[in-house]
C-alpha positions in Angstrom: -11.4 -28.6 17.0 -11.5 -32.2 18.4 -10.4 -35.0 16.1 -10.4 -38.7 16.5 -8.5 -41.6 15.0 -10.1 -45.1 14.8 -9.9 -48.5 13.3 -12.9 -50.7 12.6 -14.1 -54.0 11.3 -17.3 -54.1 9.2 -19.3 -57.3 8.8 -22.8 -58.1 7.7 -24.2 -59.7 10.9 -24.3 -58.9 14.6 -23.5 -62.5 15.4 -20.3 -62.4 13.3 -19.3 -59.1 14.9 -19.7 -60.6 18.4 -17.7 -63.6 17.4 -14.8 -61.5 16.1 -15.0 -59.3 19.2 -14.5 -62.4 21.3 -11.6 -63.5 19.2 -9.9 -60.1 19.8 -10.7 -60.3 23.5 -9.0 -63.7 23.5 -5.8 -62.2 22.0 -6.2 -62.3 18.2 -4.7 -59.2 16.6 -7.4 -56.5 15.7 -5.6 -55.6 12.4 -5.4 -59.3 11.4 -9.1 -59.8 12.0 -9.8 -56.6 10.0 -7.7 -57.8 7.0 -9.4 -61.2 7.0 -13.1 -60.3 7.7 -13.8 -56.6 7.2 -15.9 -55.7 4.1 -14.7 -52.1 4.3 -11.7 -51.2 2.0 -9.9 -50.0 5.2 -9.6 -53.7 6.1 -6.5 -53.9 3.9 -4.9 -51.4 6.3 -5.9 -53.3 9.4 -9.1 -51.3 9.6 -7.4 -48.0 10.1 -9.5 -45.0 9.1 -7.0 -42.3 10.0 -7.9 -39.0 11.6 -11.3 -37.4 11.2 -13.5 -34.6 12.6 -17.0 -34.8 14.2 -19.7 -35.2 11.6 -17.5 -36.9 8.9 -18.8 -40.4 9.8 -22.4 -41.7 10.1 -24.0 -40.7 13.4 -23.8 -44.1 15.2 -20.1 -44.4 14.3 -19.4 -40.7 15.2 -21.1 -41.1 18.6 -18.7 -43.9 19.6 -15.6 -42.2 18.3 -16.2 -38.9 20.1 -17.8 -40.1 23.3 -16.5 -43.6 24.2 -13.3 -44.8 25.9 -10.1 -44.8 23.8 -8.2 -48.0 23.3 -11.3 -50.3 23.9 -13.1 -52.3 21.2 -16.7 -51.1 21.1 -19.6 -52.7 19.4 -21.2 -54.2 17.6 -22.4 -50.8 16.4 -25.2 -51.0 13.7 -25.1 -48.5 10.9 -26.6 -48.5 7.4 -23.4 -50.3 6.2 -23.6 -53.2 8.6 -22.1 -54.0 12.0 -18.9 -52.4 13.2 -16.4 -53.2 15.8 -14.7 -49.8 16.6 -11.5 -49.1 18.4 -10.8 -45.4 19.0 -7.0 -45.1 18.8 -6.7 -41.4 19.6 -8.8 -38.4 20.3 -7.6 -34.9 20.8 
């Protein structure tokens, strides 16, 4: 079965997610941004969610992790939890 590994940053607004995405594009470390701004407990680990299988995450998140390009920061992706920036780190 296919699995994916990802890290993410969860914030309350699309505007903040876009701002943080730009900071990452400009060279700020993803993990550092996650530690500072993510409201998810995974932020303490640089946003790392580890490895998971299809269906373990909410649909919008799952769709990115199993269909979009690996190693690229995707988002903002809106879920019931807020706005995510998602980087798929591995899929196999």
